N, C-alpha and C positions, 0 to 999 in steps of 0.2 A: 814205281812206273817212271822210268825215265824220260827226261824231256826229248821231244823229237827235235834232232838237229835242224837249224834254219838251212832252207835250198839257197845254193850258191850256182847261179847259172852263168855268171860272167866269166868270159875267157880272161879279161882283163879288166881290173876295176879303174874307174878314170881316176886320174891323178891331179890334173889340171882344172880349172874351170870350165874352160871350153869344152875340155873332154866332157866333162857332168854334163854341160847344157845339150851337147850333141846325143848324149846317152836319152837323156831326158825327153829329146826329140823323137827319137827312134820309139821308145814306149810309148809317147803319145800317140805316134803316128799308128803304133801297134794296134792300139786301143781301139782308136777311131775305125781302122779296117775290119777289125773283128767284128764290131757292130755292123759295118756295112757288107761285107762278103762273107764273113764267117769263118772257122778256122781252116776248114779244107780247102778255101780258095784263098787264104793267107799265103803270101809269097815274101821273101826277103827282099826281092828287087822292088816290089810295091812298096812295102814299108820303107825302103830306101828313097824313093820316090816322092812318097809322101811329105817323108820328113825332111828332105832337101839335102841329103848327105850323100857322098859315094857308097855304092854297095860294099866298098871295101872297109867303110865306116863300120856297117852292120855286122860284117863278119869278124872285126875285131873284137868285138864284145860277145858275139854269138857264134856258135858253130852251125847253129839251124834255127827253124822256127820255132821249135818246141822248146829250146834254151831261152829264148826271147820271151815266148808267153810265159814261162816259167818265172822268168824276171819280172816280167809285168805283175804276176800273180804275188810274189815277195812284196813288191811296191804298194800293193793293195793292202798287205797286211801293214805294212809300214804305216801308210796312210788312215787306214783303220785306228791303229795305236794312237796316232797322234790325236785322231777325233774323237776317241773316246776319252783320252786325257785331256782334253780342252773342254770337252762337256763336262766333266767330273770338276775342273776347277771352277766352272760357272756355276753349277750346282751346290759348290760348297758341300758342308757335312751332314746334312739334312738328308733323311731319309734312307739312310743306311744302305744294306745290300739291296733293297727293291730300287732306290733310285739308281745304284749302279747297275742292276739288270736292264732297266728302261734306258738308261746310257748306252749300253753296249747294244742293243736291240735298235735303238732308235738309229743309232749312226751307221749300223749294218743295211738298215730298210734304207737310209738316205744313199748310200754307196750303191746299193742296189738299182734304185731309180734313177740316178744322174750319173755315176761315172762311167764314161766310156770304157766297153768291152767287160765290165764286171758280170754281166749277167752270162757270159759264156765262162769267163775265167775265175771270178771271185778270188778265193785264196789259192786254187790249184786244183780242185777236185772237179771241173767239170772238162777238161780237156786230157783225150778227145772227148767230142760231145756225148754226153750219155753216162761217160765213165764217172765212177763215185769211190775214188779214191781216199784211205782214211786219214793219211798221213799228214793233209794241210788241217785238218779239223783238231788234229793232236796239236799241232803249229798254234793254233788258234788258241786252245784249253792252256798252252803252256803261256802262252802271251800274257793271257787274262790272268793266271796264277801271278805271274810277276807284277803285273800291272794292280791288281786289285787286293792282293794280301795285303799289303799296308792300310789300304783305305779302308779293308773290313776287319784290321787289326786281328787278322788270323795268320798262322804261320803257313808258307807256302809249300805244305808237304804234298807226299801222294795222295791224302786223303781229299784235301781241297781240289788239286788238279783233276783227280777222279771227278769229281763233283762237277767241275766247269766241262770237264770232257762231255759228260752224259749232258748236260745244258746246252753245249754247242751243238752235239749230234742231233739232238731233239730239235733245235731251235732250226739249224738247217734243214732237216727234212720238211718239216712245215711252213717256212718260209718260202721254200721252193714250189711247195704245193700252193701257198698264197698266190704266188706270181703265175703258177700256171691257171688259176682260176681268173685271175684280172691282170692286165697290163701293169697295174700299180700296186699289185698286192691286194686279195681281197681282205677287206680290213676285219671281216668278222672272223677268218680264219687267223690273222695277227692277233687279235684280240683273245682268241682262243689259247694263241701260244702263250701271252703275256700271262695268263690265268694257269696254264699248266706251269709254267717255269717257277711262278710264284709259290704255287703248292708245293714243287720239289725241294726248290731252294728253301722254304720255311723249315721243312723239315731237317734240313742239313746244316743250315745258317744259324736260324733263330737261338 
């Protein structure tokens, strides 16, 4: 099972700090507008106005709004990775893979509840709305394999990657169900998700 290549939506990567800050403002504006108007009504012009930049600055980085949303999804994945890493450092080595699993799920739930635009985009499998593409979950599984293999003292091989892919696909489906049932996520479904993941991963990781 080969790792899935990372998405690259930028026409041009920012080099100077000013350019990087402008890109951040563009993606922040994109995220806010996704929550306000949805993907179909999103426009590059509205993003430029919200970000306070010329429309040419948006097109310098992105050819269209799909590329812009893809870049937002990639940024979400980077922030998710940073959040998981930080939580793992705080938790120390206690709890093994069970702690790691809770950390991963808790960080995903936190982003689902608080990150602008995340409910529509997350890591890329929601746009167009209703579409469920497999590739972003492969990227998440690849990232978790890289991130957690050392923490779990496991070889980052195809077996571990497959294990995380199954866990990610399962959690993705059930968390979406939880948030369809309640705005902040149905806690009973979330708890059932934890129990299901523990049962599966215990068989593989213990």
